[in-house]
N, C-alpha and C positions, 0 to 999 in steps of 0.2 A: 280625703279625696272627694269631698262634697262638691268642689268646683267642677267635677266631671260627672256629676250624678246623672245628667241627661244622657250622656253617652252610655253609661253603665245600664241605666234602666231600659234603654232602647236596644240594647245588644241582645243577640239570640241567647246568650248564656244566661241572662237574667230575665228572659221573657216570662211574663206572668207573675213577677214578683213586684209588689208595690214599693214605691219609693221609700216609705217609712220603714220598711223591713230590710232595705238594702244596707244601710249603715251598720246595724248590728250583725248582719251576715258577713260583711267585709271584715269585721273584727273577728268573727268566728273562723273565717277562712285565712286568717293571718295575712291579710292583704298588705303589700308594700309597693312603693312606687319608685320608678327610676326615670331620669331624664337623659336623652341621648341626642347628640348632634348628628347631622347628616353623615352617613357612611360609618358611624360608630357600630361596632359589633355588639350585639346584645347577647347572643349565644354562639358558641363555636362548635363546629363539627368535632366529634370525638369526646365531648363532655357529656356528663349525665346531668339531668335536670329533675328536680322534684317539684317544679312549678309550671303552671300554665301562665302564659303571657297574654294580656289583653291590651290592645292599642287604645289609649285614651285620647290621643291627638297625634296627627301626622300619619305616617304609614311605614310599614317595614317590608323587606324582601326576605323570603325564605328561599335559600339557594343552595346548590350543590356544585362543588368543583371536582373535575376529574383529575387524573394524575398529571396531565399536561397543564393544568391551571385554567382550562376553559370553564366558564361559569354557566350553569344552567339554572335559570330562575324557576322555582317550583310554583311560587305564588306571591302575589302582592296582598298584604293584609292591611286593610284600611281601618279607620277609627271604628271601634266597637267590635272588631274581629279578634279572634284569639289564635295563638300559635303554640307549637311544641306540646300540644295536648296528647298526641299519640305516644311520644317518648316519655312524657311524665307519667302516663298511665301504665307503662310497661316497665316493670321493675328491672333495674340493671341494664336497660337499653341505652347505649350511647347514641347521641345525635349523629346522624349521617348527613345532616344539613347544617348550615349556619344561618343566623338571622341577623340582619343589619338594618339600620334606619335608612329608609329611602329619602327622608327629609327629617328635620328636627321632630323628635317623637317623645311622647310621655307614655310610659308603659306601667301597667299594674300587674303584679305577680301574685298568683294565688297558690297556696300550698296544696298540692294534689291530695295529700293524705287527709287534709281537712275537708277537701271537696268530696271525697269518696266515703269518708267516715261520717255517717249521719249522726248529728248531735240531737239530744233530747230537747234542747231549749228552742230550736227552730225547725223541728222535724218536718213540718209540712213544706216549708220553703226550701229546706235542704234537699228533700226528695225531688222537688221541682227542678233545682239546678242540676241534679244528677241526670234527670230525664233530658234536660236541655243540652247537656254535654253530649249525650248519646246522639241527639239530633244533629248537633254540630259535626260530630265525627262522621255521621252518615253523609251529610252535605259535602264535607271535605272529600270524602271518597268519590262522590259523584263528580265533583269538580276535577279531581285528578284524572278520573276516567275520561272526562272531556278533553283534558290536555293531551292524553295519549292519542285520542282521535285526531287532534290537530297535527301533532308531530308525525303521525303515521302516514300522512299524505306525502307523496314522493317528491313533489315540486315545492319550491318556495311559495309560488303563487297559491298552490293548494293549501299549504299550511296557513298562510295569511288569511285567505278567504274563509277557511274553516273557522278560524278564530274570530274574525270580524263578524261573520254571520251569527256565531253564538253570542257575541256581545250585543248585536242588534236585537236578537231574540230576547235577551235578558232585559234590555232597555225598553223593549216594546216599540222601537222606532228605528227608522233607517239612519238617523243621525244620532251619534252617541260619542261619549268619551271613553278611552281605555285608560287603565291605571299605569301604563308604561310609557317611558320615552323610547326613542329608537333603539338605543343600545339594549335597554331592558327587554323590549319586544323581541329583538334578535336573540337574546339569551333565553327568553321564555320559549321561543319556537326552535331554538337550537340551530340557528342559521347565521351566516356571516352578515354583519351589519351593512357593509357596502352592497352586497348582493340583495339584501332586503330593501334598502333604499332605492336601488335600481328597479326592482320589481314593482315597488309602490309607484314609482314614476311612470312606468309603462302602463300600469292599470289606470292611472289617472289620465294619461294621454288617450287611452282607449275608451274612456268614459265609463269605466266600471265603478270608480269611486272618486271621492274628493277627500282631502284631508288638510288639516292645519295643526301642526304639533301633534297632540294626542286626541284631536277631535276628528272623527271620520263620518262620511256620509256614503252609503252604498247607493249606487245609481242604477246598476244594470246587473243581470245575472251573469256569472262568470262562465267562460268557455275555455276548453283546453287547459284545465287545471292540472 
């Protein structure tokens, strides 16, 4: 997996671990790789997993379907991000989400038992990766809390603007890209796609925002959300 070393060493999970120590660590963690085409499922709801997934290239969607088949996107995980860590860390917990490739993706899997069982040969770096994993879990918790804030808004406009303002804040600019296409954004905010597109059109006509595909620019504060 040396061809993806830049992605790995710049990830939050391997933060603070030098490049020369990554290769032996991957061997210690029983790392394995898989390649997936767009829309391929990587993990299915109802399964158990003993591995953390890390996206080496492409991106994946973590999603949940209700009993009627409606899809709710929990998160988009981009290159360097990890997924399934909460379920892997919880013994006997079946996934209540599925993970699928949003585009062609290369995934590295790490054995959770090896991650959490500190070895003597690389103790210092192994302890660091455990601390990093805790930080990632905390960050994911905050991100999910943010999503709850967005979808708690009563109107589609409120949901959209809550999400877009959070993305602008993260980007540090009024112009930014989001990781979702229209259908994915609708599924993330749990709204109808046609209604979402109509509301976006209204806000553009009112001068609140501009957009092209997944690139947005916020122009004015929203009213009556």
